[in-house]
C-alpha positions in Angstrom: 136.5 87.9 -57.6 134.7 88.1 -54.5 135.5 86.3 -51.3 134.3 82.9 -51.9 134.4 81.7 -48.1 130.8 84.2 -47.9 128.5 81.7 -46.1 124.8 81.3 -47.8 122.3 80.4 -45.4 119.4 77.9 -46.4 115.9 79.2 -45.7 112.5 78.7 -44.7 109.4 79.0 -46.3 106.8 79.5 -43.6 103.9 80.3 -45.9 103.3 80.3 -49.2 103.6 76.7 -50.6 102.2 76.2 -53.9 99.6 79.3 -53.4 102.7 81.8 -54.4 102.1 80.4 -58.1 98.7 81.0 -58.0 99.6 85.0 -56.7 99.2 84.8 -52.4 101.8 86.3 -50.4 104.9 84.8 -49.2 106.9 84.7 -46.2 110.5 83.0 -46.1 113.1 83.1 -43.4 117.0 82.7 -43.6 118.0 79.5 -41.5 121.5 79.4 -40.3 121.4 76.2 -39.0 121.9 75.0 -42.3 124.5 76.5 -44.7 127.1 76.4 -47.4 129.9 78.5 -49.4 132.0 78.1 -52.6 135.2 75.9 -51.8 138.4 74.2 -53.6 139.5 70.7 -53.5 142.8 71.0 -52.1 145.5 68.8 -51.0 145.1 70.0 -47.2 141.1 70.2 -47.6 139.7 68.4 -44.8 136.0 67.2 -45.8 133.8 64.4 -47.5 135.8 63.7 -50.7 133.3 61.5 -52.6 130.6 64.4 -51.5 133.3 67.6 -53.0 133.5 65.5 -56.1 130.0 64.9 -56.6 129.5 68.5 -55.8 132.0 69.4 -58.7 130.6 67.2 -61.0 127.2 69.2 -60.6 129.0 72.6 -60.8 130.0 71.8 -64.5 126.4 70.2 -65.2 125.0 73.5 -64.1 127.8 76.0 -66.0 127.1 74.1 -69.0 123.3 74.8 -68.6 124.3 78.5 -67.8 126.8 78.8 -71.1 123.5 77.0 -73.2 121.4 79.9 -71.7 123.7 82.6 -72.8 124.2 80.7 -76.0 120.3 81.2 -76.8 120.0 84.5 -75.3 117.7 83.3 -72.3 119.7 85.4 -70.3 118.7 89.1 -69.7 121.8 89.7 -67.6 126.3 89.2 -67.5 127.5 86.4 -66.2 131.6 85.2 -65.9 131.2 81.9 -67.5 134.4 81.6 -68.5 135.9 82.5 -65.1 133.0 79.9 -63.3 134.4 77.3 -65.6 138.0 78.0 -64.9 137.5 77.6 -61.2 135.3 74.6 -61.5 138.2 73.2 -63.7 140.1 73.9 -60.3 138.4 72.0 -57.8 135.7 74.5 -56.9 132.7 72.4 -55.3 130.0 74.2 -53.0 130.6 72.7 -49.3 127.1 71.8 -47.7 125.4 70.9 -44.9 122.1 71.9 -46.4 120.5 68.4 -46.8 119.0 68.1 -50.5 115.3 67.3 -51.2 114.8 68.1 -47.6 112.5 72.0 -48.6 114.9 74.1 -47.0 116.8 75.0 -50.0 119.6 73.6 -51.2 119.5 74.8 -54.5 118.6 78.3 -53.7 122.0 78.8 -51.3 124.1 77.5 -54.3 122.5 79.7 -57.0 122.8 82.2 -54.4 126.7 81.6 -54.2 127.1 81.4 -58.1 125.3 85.1 -58.6 127.2 86.8 -55.9 130.5 85.5 -57.2 130.2 85.0 -61.1 127.3 88.1 -61.6 128.7 91.9 -62.0 127.3 93.8 -59.6 125.1 96.6 -60.8 122.7 97.3 -58.4 123.7 99.4 -55.5 122.6 98.3 -51.6 119.9 101.5 -51.8 118.6 100.0 -55.0 118.5 96.6 -54.3 116.5 97.6 -50.8 113.7 99.2 -53.1 111.3 96.4 -54.5 112.2 96.8 -58.1 115.5 96.1 -57.5 115.0 93.1 -55.6 112.5 91.9 -58.0 115.1 92.2 -60.7 117.4 90.0 -58.4 114.4 87.6 -57.9 113.8 87.2 -61.6 117.7 86.2 -62.0 117.7 84.0 -59.8 114.6 82.3 -60.6 116.1 81.7 -64.5 119.0 80.2 -62.8 117.1 78.0 -60.3 115.2 76.7 -62.8 117.6 74.2 -63.5 116.8 72.5 -60.9 113.4 72.1 -60.5 111.8 72.8 -64.0 110.5 76.1 -62.6 111.6 78.6 -59.9 109.6 81.4 -58.1 113.3 82.7 -57.1 112.2 82.9 -53.6 114.5 80.4 -52.2 117.6 82.1 -53.9 116.5 85.6 -52.9 116.2 84.5 -49.4 119.8 83.1 -49.5 121.1 86.4 -51.0 119.6 88.4 -49.2 119.9 86.8 -45.6 116.7 88.2 -44.1 113.2 87.4 -44.2 111.7 88.3 -47.1 107.8 89.1 -47.6 106.0 88.7 -51.1 102.9 90.8 -51.1 100.0 90.9 -53.7 101.4 92.1 -57.3 105.0 90.8 -56.2 105.6 93.8 -54.6 108.4 92.5 -52.0 109.4 93.5 -48.9 112.3 93.0 -46.4 110.6 92.3 -42.9 111.5 91.2 -39.4 109.3 88.9 -37.1 108.3 90.7 -33.9 109.6 88.5 -31.1 108.5 90.5 -28.5 104.8 89.9 -29.1 105.3 86.1 -28.8 105.6 84.1 -25.6 108.8 82.8 -24.4 107.5 79.2 -24.8 106.1 80.1 -28.6 108.1 78.3 -30.7 108.6 77.0 -34.8 110.3 73.9 -35.4 111.3 71.4 -37.7 110.6 67.4 -37.8 112.1 65.0 -40.6 110.2 62.9 -42.7 113.1 60.3 -43.1 112.7 60.5 -46.4 113.7 63.2 -49.2 111.2 65.0 -51.3 111.3 66.0 -55.0 109.7 69.2 -55.6 108.9 69.2 -60.0 106.7 66.2 -59.9 104.6 67.6 -56.9 104.4 71.0 -59.0 103.3 69.7 -61.7 100.9 67.6 -60.0 99.6 70.9 -58.8 99.8 73.0 -61.3 97.4 69.9 -63.2 95.0 69.9 -60.3 94.8 74.0 -61.0 93.4 73.0 -64.4 90.1 72.1 -62.7 87.6 75.0 -62.4 86.6 73.8 -59.0 89.9 72.9 -57.3 91.4 76.6 -58.2 88.3 78.3 -57.0 89.0 76.2 -53.6 92.6 77.5 -53.6 91.7 81.0 -54.3 89.0 81.6 -52.6 90.0 79.7 -49.5 93.5 78.5 -49.4 95.1 81.7 -50.2 93.0 83.8 -47.7 94.2 81.7 -44.7 97.7 81.6 -46.1 98.0 85.6 -46.0 96.1 86.2 -42.8 98.5 83.7 -40.9 101.3 85.9 -42.6 99.6 88.9 -41.6 99.1 87.7 -38.4 102.9 86.7 -37.2 104.2 90.0 -38.8 101.9 92.0 -36.5 102.5 90.1 -33.6 98.7 88.7 -33.1 99.9 85.3 -31.8 96.0 84.7 -30.8 94.9 85.2 -34.6 97.9 83.3 -35.7 97.0 80.0 -33.8 93.7 79.9 -35.0 94.2 80.9 -38.8 97.1 78.4 -38.6 94.9 75.4 -37.7 92.6 75.7 -39.9 95.6 76.1 -42.5 96.5 72.8 -41.3 93.2 71.2 -41.7 92.9 72.9 -45.2 97.0 70.9 -46.1 95.9 67.7 -44.9 92.6 67.5 -47.2 93.7 69.2 -50.2 97.4 68.5 -50.3 97.5 64.9 -48.7 99.9 63.5 -51.6 102.6 65.8 -50.5 102.2 64.8 -47.0 104.2 62.0 -46.3 102.7 58.6 -44.9 105.2 58.9 -42.2 103.7 61.9 -40.7 99.9 61.6 -41.6 99.4 60.0 -38.2 101.2 63.0 -36.3 99.6 65.7 -38.3 96.1 64.5 -37.1 97.1 64.2 -33.4 98.9 67.8 -33.6 95.1 69.0 -34.9 93.1 66.5 -32.1 95.2 67.9 -29.2 96.0 71.0 -30.3 99.4 70.5 -28.4 101.0 71.6 -31.9 100.5 72.4 -35.5 102.0 70.7 -38.7 102.5 72.4 -42.5 104.2 71.8 -45.2 107.8 73.1 -45.5 108.2 73.9 -49.1 106.9 71.3 -51.5 106.7 68.4 -49.1 106.5 64.7 -50.5 109.2 64.4 -47.9 112.0 66.2 -46.2 111.1 68.6 -43.1 107.7 69.1 -41.8 107.4 72.6 -40.2 105.6 72.6 -36.5 104.3 75.5 -34.4 103.3 75.2 -30.6 102.6 77.2 -27.8 104.5 75.1 -25.5 107.8 73.9 -27.1 109.5 73.2 -23.8 106.5 70.6 -22.9 106.2 69.5 -26.5 110.3 68.8 -27.0 109.6 66.3 -23.4 106.7 64.5 -25.1 108.4 64.4 -28.2 111.8 62.9 -27.1 109.5 60.1 -25.1 108.1 59.4 -28.6 111.8 59.0 -30.6 110.5 62.3 -32.5 113.3 64.9 -32.8 112.1 68.6 -33.0 114.6 70.9 -34.7 113.7 74.6 -33.5 113.9 77.0 -35.9 112.3 80.6 -34.1 112.1 81.3 -30.6 111.9 84.4 -28.7 115.1 85.4 -27.2 
């Protein structure tokens, strides 16, 4: 059994929310500010006891789900279910600072941890870094994470598993990438804003899928939203800051018009303020409905001062060091 003290980070889906379901590109990064690890309830354990006990019960439910998948031959890989159940009976839980329902991959980190510790590693590092190997891992993780959301792309747990930025290109080609800091200014930054309420992924995804049954809505997604999404990814990866912020603003306008049910009421006015002033730009962080909202700005120090006076806490995600 591998060392259970291995930490798994939260993730942030920078671009690709909803559109990745329709075949767009997606870019996700590990966010080390929030993290989790498998741990055990011990007599000398100093933690939130109620949280740990509840997590242990949730793990048992998850293990029962995995057992059912195995019984029905719905998994095409081996998982040591006996060891998992034994550890859960011994008090194992997921010690985590990742907020649930906030779009930063709480279930993805848990699934990555379970996969790492209880699935035999049949992939060498070289194979894993190849697109085919990564796709195998992603598909396996998706089957496990579907327990939490009804459906899963596998992208969240994959990011926690690999612990570095992941780009999904069209035709499901996956690459490990880096965002070039040197091409962005010292004041530009990505940040999070807390909407104040948790979101629930499954009903929002279902709403999107039902909306896509309307041919006109689906055409707009394919011909307007996906090209904007892909342009933002292209711009940020090549370090084209000017084009990036231009396309980002168009994406933000699109989301508040077409994805309005996914934007919490508490954020609507601030979202529009960003578009009007051009001091910052907001977009969904994951499925939306609550949780965190992603923000981008060309002048984070000034914006932070402004937000502080307004009682808004901007949590930095990415800045040039």
